[in-house]
C-alpha positions as CSV (number, residue, x, y, z in Angstrom):
1,M,123.4,97.3,109.7
2,A,121.1,96.0,112.4
3,F,117.4,96.8,112.2
4,V,114.5,95.8,114.4
5,L,110.9,94.9,113.3
6,I,108.3,96.0,115.9
7,A,104.6,95.4,116.0
8,R,102.5,98.6,116.3
9,G,100.8,97.7,119.6
10,N,99.7,100.5,122.0
11,C,102.7,102.7,122.6
12,S,103.6,105.5,120.3
13,F,105.6,105.2,117.1
14,E,108.1,107.8,118.5
15,G,108.5,105.7,121.7
16,K,109.2,102.6,119.7
17,V,111.8,104.3,117.6
18,R,113.5,105.9,120.6
19,A,113.6,102.4,122.4
20,A,115.1,100.9,119.2
21,Q,117.8,103.6,119.1
22,R,118.6,103.1,122.8
23,A,118.9,99.4,122.2
24,G,121.6,100.1,119.6
25,F,119.7,99.4,116.4
26,D,120.6,101.2,113.2
27,A,117.0,101.4,111.9
28,A,113.4,100.6,113.0
29,L,110.5,99.1,111.0
30,V,107.2,99.3,112.8
31,H,104.4,97.3,111.3
32,D,100.7,97.5,111.8
33,D,99.2,94.7,113.8
34,E,95.8,95.0,112.3
35,D,94.5,94.7,108.7
36,K,93.5,98.1,107.5
37,A,92.6,99.7,104.1
38,S,95.1,102.5,104.8
39,L,98.0,103.1,107.3
40,Y,97.8,105.4,110.3
41,S,100.1,108.4,110.2
42,M,102.9,107.9,112.6
43,V,104.2,111.2,113.8
44,G,106.2,112.5,116.8
45,D,109.0,114.7,117.9
46,P,112.1,113.8,115.8
47,E,114.5,115.7,118.2
48,G,117.2,113.3,119.2
49,I,116.2,110.5,116.9
50,H,119.1,109.6,114.6
51,I,118.0,106.3,113.1
52,P,115.7,105.9,110.1
53,A,112.3,104.5,110.9
54,V,109.3,103.6,108.8
55,F,105.7,102.4,109.4
56,V,104.5,99.6,107.1
57,S,101.4,97.5,106.7
58,K,100.6,94.3,108.5
59,M,101.3,92.3,105.3
60,A,104.7,93.9,104.9
61,G,105.5,93.2,108.5
62,E,104.5,89.5,108.2
63,T,106.6,89.2,105.0
64,L,109.6,90.7,106.7
65,K,109.2,88.3,109.7
66,K,109.3,85.4,107.2
67,F,112.6,86.7,105.9
68,A,114.0,87.1,109.4
69,R,113.1,83.6,110.3
70,G,114.6,82.2,107.1
71,E,111.4,80.9,105.7
72,D,112.2,82.4,102.4
73,E,115.7,81.7,101.2
74,F,116.7,85.2,100.0
75,H,120.3,86.3,100.1
76,V,121.0,89.7,101.5
77,E,123.3,90.6,98.6
78,C,120.5,89.6,96.2
79,I,117.4,91.1,97.9
80,D,118.9,94.4,99.1
81,P,119.4,95.7,95.5
82,W,115.9,94.5,94.6
83,L,114.3,96.3,97.6
84,T,116.3,99.4,96.9
85,K,115.1,99.5,93.2
86,W,111.7,98.0,93.4
87,G,110.8,98.4,97.1
88,T,107.2,99.5,96.5
89,F,105.9,95.9,96.2
90,C,106.5,92.6,97.9
91,P,108.9,90.2,96.1
92,V,106.9,87.2,97.3
93,C,103.2,88.1,96.7
94,K,103.8,91.1,94.3
95,L,101.3,93.2,96.3
96,E,102.0,96.9,96.9
97,V,103.8,97.2,100.3
98,L,102.1,100.4,101.3
99,T,98.6,99.6,100.4
100,G,98.4,95.8,100.3
101,E,96.7,95.9,96.9
């Protein structure tokens, strides 16, 4: 499965997800590019979008970038089950992914 990590920026969540789908990705993770107490609601027209997409905090995005660059030596076969079971908090800093607390 190929997924893309995208910074929030100025275009719409829907536009980012559609671009990821056109590029051939299987999933899109859009992360906030600013520190916030809460996340913005990312909505749009789902018509024609066939890949899963999620909007996460800046901290979650930065953590995922570290994994992608190989800064943390997590094996896919080890971390995937953990994220599936315990995916509400970061395995590195132990903070809640959705709230950063």
